[in-house]
C-alpha positions in Angstrom: -160.1 9.1 16.8 -157.6 11.8 18.2 -159.0 13.9 21.0 -158.0 17.6 21.0 -158.4 20.5 22.9 -161.6 22.2 22.3 -160.6 25.3 24.1 -159.4 28.1 22.1 -156.8 30.4 23.4 -157.0 34.0 22.9 -154.6 35.8 20.6 -152.2 38.4 22.0 -153.9 41.6 22.1 -152.4 44.4 19.7 -150.0 46.8 21.2 -152.0 50.1 21.5 -148.7 52.3 22.9 -146.6 54.5 20.6 -142.9 53.9 21.0 -141.5 57.3 21.7 -137.8 57.0 21.4 -137.5 56.9 17.6 -139.7 60.1 17.6 -137.6 61.7 20.3 -134.4 60.7 18.4 -135.5 62.4 15.3 -136.5 65.6 17.3 -132.9 65.8 18.7 -131.3 65.2 15.5 -133.4 68.0 13.9 -132.4 70.3 16.9 -128.8 69.8 16.4 -128.9 70.3 12.8 -130.9 73.7 13.5 -128.3 74.8 16.1 -125.4 74.2 14.0 -126.9 76.0 10.9 -128.6 78.9 12.5 -125.5 80.9 12.9 -124.4 80.3 9.3 -127.7 82.0 7.8 -126.6 85.5 9.5 -124.6 87.8 7.7 -121.0 86.8 7.4 -119.7 90.2 6.4 -117.9 91.9 9.2 -117.5 95.6 9.5 -116.2 97.9 12.2 -119.3 100.2 12.2 -119.0 103.8 13.6 -120.9 104.3 16.8 -123.6 107.1 17.3 -126.0 108.2 20.0 -129.2 108.5 17.9 -129.1 105.0 16.0 -132.4 103.4 15.8 -133.3 100.4 13.8 -135.3 100.8 10.7 -138.7 99.3 10.1 -138.8 100.0 6.6 -140.5 96.9 5.0 -138.5 97.0 1.9 -134.7 97.9 1.6 -131.4 96.7 0.2 -128.4 96.8 2.2 -125.1 98.1 0.9 -121.8 97.6 2.4 -118.5 98.8 1.9 -115.4 97.4 3.2 -112.1 98.9 4.3 -110.3 97.5 1.0 -113.0 99.0 -1.1 -115.1 96.3 -1.9 -118.9 96.8 -2.5 -121.4 94.1 -0.9 -125.1 94.2 -2.1 -126.6 92.1 1.0 -124.0 89.6 1.4 -122.6 89.4 -2.1 -119.4 91.0 -3.2 -119.5 92.6 -6.4 -117.3 94.3 -9.1 -118.3 98.1 -9.8 -120.0 97.2 -13.1 -122.1 94.5 -11.6 -123.0 96.6 -8.6 -124.5 99.5 -10.6 -126.4 97.3 -13.0 -127.9 95.5 -9.8 -128.7 98.9 -8.1 -130.2 100.5 -11.3 -132.3 97.3 -11.8 -133.5 97.5 -8.0 -134.4 101.3 -8.3 -136.2 100.4 -11.8 -138.3 97.7 -10.0 -138.8 99.7 -6.7 -138.4 103.5 -6.9 -139.2 104.3 -3.1 -136.4 101.5 -2.0 -134.3 102.5 0.9 -130.9 101.8 1.0 -128.9 101.0 4.2 -125.4 101.9 3.7 -122.8 100.0 6.1 -119.5 101.4 5.8 -116.5 100.3 8.0 -115.4 103.5 10.1 -111.9 103.0 8.5 -113.2 103.7 4.7 -112.3 107.3 3.8 -115.1 109.9 3.7 -114.4 110.4 -0.2 -115.2 106.6 -1.0 -118.4 106.9 1.1 -119.7 110.3 -1.0 -118.6 108.6 -4.1 -120.8 105.7 -3.4 -123.8 108.0 -2.3 -123.1 109.8 -5.4 -123.3 106.4 -7.4 -126.7 105.4 -5.5 -128.2 108.5 -6.2 -127.5 108.6 -10.1 -129.2 105.3 -10.0 -132.4 106.6 -8.8 -132.3 105.6 -5.1 -132.4 108.5 -3.0 -133.7 107.4 0.4 -130.2 106.5 2.1 -129.9 105.4 5.7 -126.6 105.1 7.6 -126.3 102.3 9.6 -124.1 102.7 12.7 -123.5 100.7 16.1 -125.3 102.0 19.2 -122.9 103.5 22.0 -122.9 102.0 25.4 -124.7 104.4 28.0 -121.7 105.8 30.2 -122.7 105.8 34.0 -122.7 109.3 35.3 -119.8 109.8 37.4 -120.3 110.3 41.4 -118.7 113.7 42.0 
């Protein structure tokens, strides 16, 4: 007859700690992704806007952004459009929301005649609320004389 131990050894206890290393790795990867992609989400259209003293940001909840570049290209939001497509999209926007405000951004090198023609096109489409977007001027310190 064989004799064995009658004592039973205790099984190892389950680990109750959470390993934080993989969670931190995932968080850092997501942070890097957002840091790289956030600047790409902003408007990529560069305009040299005129400067004015009385510029304040508009808090209008519904508006459409229209930009006119120095070469005469029209942009609705960030999308460059041909003249016919621009007119069709503006008419459609005016039909959907009659009180829609147009925030007009025109480069300061664009001739006034082109800006006036664009305003006429917007008004003929039915959009009469037009706001001009400009850069605020830097405050000039008073001279000490």
